[in-house]
C-alpha positions in Angstrom: 0.0 0.0 0.0 1.3 3.4 -1.0 1.9 5.9 1.8 -0.8 8.5 2.3 1.1 11.7 1.3 0.0 15.2 2.2 -1.0 15.7 -1.5 -3.2 12.6 -1.5 -4.9 13.6 1.8 -5.6 17.0 0.3 -7.0 15.5 -2.9 -9.3 13.2 -0.9 -10.4 16.2 1.3 -11.4 18.1 -1.9 -13.5 15.1 -3.0 -15.1 14.8 0.4 -15.9 18.5 0.5 -17.5 18.4 -2.9 -19.9 15.7 -1.6 -20.6 14.3 -5.0 -18.7 12.3 -7.7 -16.4 14.5 -9.7 -14.9 14.2 -13.1 -11.1 14.4 -13.4 -11.4 18.0 -14.7 -13.8 19.1 -11.9 -11.5 17.5 -9.3 -8.4 19.1 -10.8 -10.0 22.6 -10.9 -11.3 22.4 -7.3 -7.9 21.0 -6.0 -6.0 23.8 -7.8 -7.9 26.4 -5.7 -6.1 24.9 -2.6 -2.9 23.8 -4.3 -2.2 26.0 -7.2 1.0 24.1 -8.2 -0.9 20.8 -8.6 0.1 19.1 -11.8 -2.0 16.7 -13.9 0.6 13.9 -13.5 0.2 14.1 -9.7 -3.6 13.8 -10.0 -3.3 10.9 -12.5 -0.9 9.0 -10.2 -3.2 9.7 -7.2 -6.2 8.4 -9.1 -4.4 5.3 -10.2 -2.9 4.5 -6.7 -6.0 5.4 -4.6 -8.2 3.4 -6.9 -5.9 0.4 -6.6 -5.9 0.8 -2.8 -9.7 0.9 -2.6 -9.7 4.5 -1.3 -11.3 5.8 -4.5 -14.0 4.5 -6.8 -14.5 5.3 -10.4 -18.2 5.5 -11.5 -19.0 5.3 -15.1 -22.5 6.3 -16.4 -23.7 6.0 -20.0 -22.9 9.2 -22.0 -20.9 10.7 -19.1 -17.2 11.1 -18.3 -15.9 8.8 -15.6 -16.3 10.3 -12.2 -14.6 9.6 -8.9 -16.1 9.2 -5.4 -15.1 8.0 -2.0 -16.2 4.5 -1.1 -19.6 4.4 0.6 -20.6 2.0 3.3 -23.8 1.1 1.4 -25.1 1.1 -2.1 -26.8 4.4 -3.1 -28.6 5.8 -6.2 -27.1 8.6 -8.2 -28.9 11.6 -9.8 -27.7 13.3 -13.0 -28.9 16.9 -13.5 -30.1 17.5 -17.1 -29.4 21.3 -16.5 -25.7 21.4 -15.4 -24.7 17.8 -16.0 -23.5 17.3 -12.4 -23.8 13.9 -10.8 -25.0 13.7 -7.2 -24.9 10.9 -4.6 -28.3 10.4 -3.0 -27.9 9.2 0.6 -30.8 6.8 0.6 -31.0 3.1 0.0 -30.9 1.9 -3.6 -34.4 0.8 -4.6 -34.9 -2.9 -5.1 -35.3 -4.0 -8.7 -37.5 -7.0 -9.3 -36.3 -8.7 -12.5 -36.5 -12.1 -14.0 -32.9 -13.0 -14.8 -32.5 -14.9 -18.1 -30.9 -18.3 -18.0 -27.1 -18.2 -18.1 -26.8 -14.7 -16.7 -25.1 -14.0 -13.4 -26.0 -10.5 -12.0 -23.4 -9.2 -9.6 -25.0 -5.7 -9.0 -27.0 -2.9 -10.5 -27.0 0.9 -10.7 -30.0 3.1 -10.2 -29.9 6.5 -11.9 -32.3 9.3 -11.6 -32.4 12.2 -14.1 -33.9 15.6 -13.7 -32.8 19.0 -12.5 -30.9 19.9 -9.4 -32.0 22.7 -7.0 -29.4 25.0 -8.4 -30.7 24.6 -12.0 -34.4 24.8 -10.9 -37.3 23.5 -12.8 -37.1 22.8 -16.5 -38.1 25.7 -18.8 -41.7 25.4 -20.1 -42.0 24.1 -23.6 -43.6 26.4 -26.2 
């Protein structure tokens, strides 16, 4: 296991403070506010190593860039805002999905995504 450097602790703190999964670009911009000399190579190494150590999880949604979040003690649904494109963790149990699994398939998990608009974006504009 790699040692937890000051830089890695700072990167994880930025992710924790954001409170939602971040793209590499979002994470880089937020981290540079605290650490202006942060380089992309440092972030890339941290992503690789922290993921390998299980301290970071990459989440990949259809049509979206990969995002990173801290491990959660339980499964949870995600919400994708159709206004700003941000992805949010919802701190509630993942709804159960009743499905008849076809023969030969072995399901090891599932992802529940909700779409809409976040409070910052407000309701969708009325259609004319």
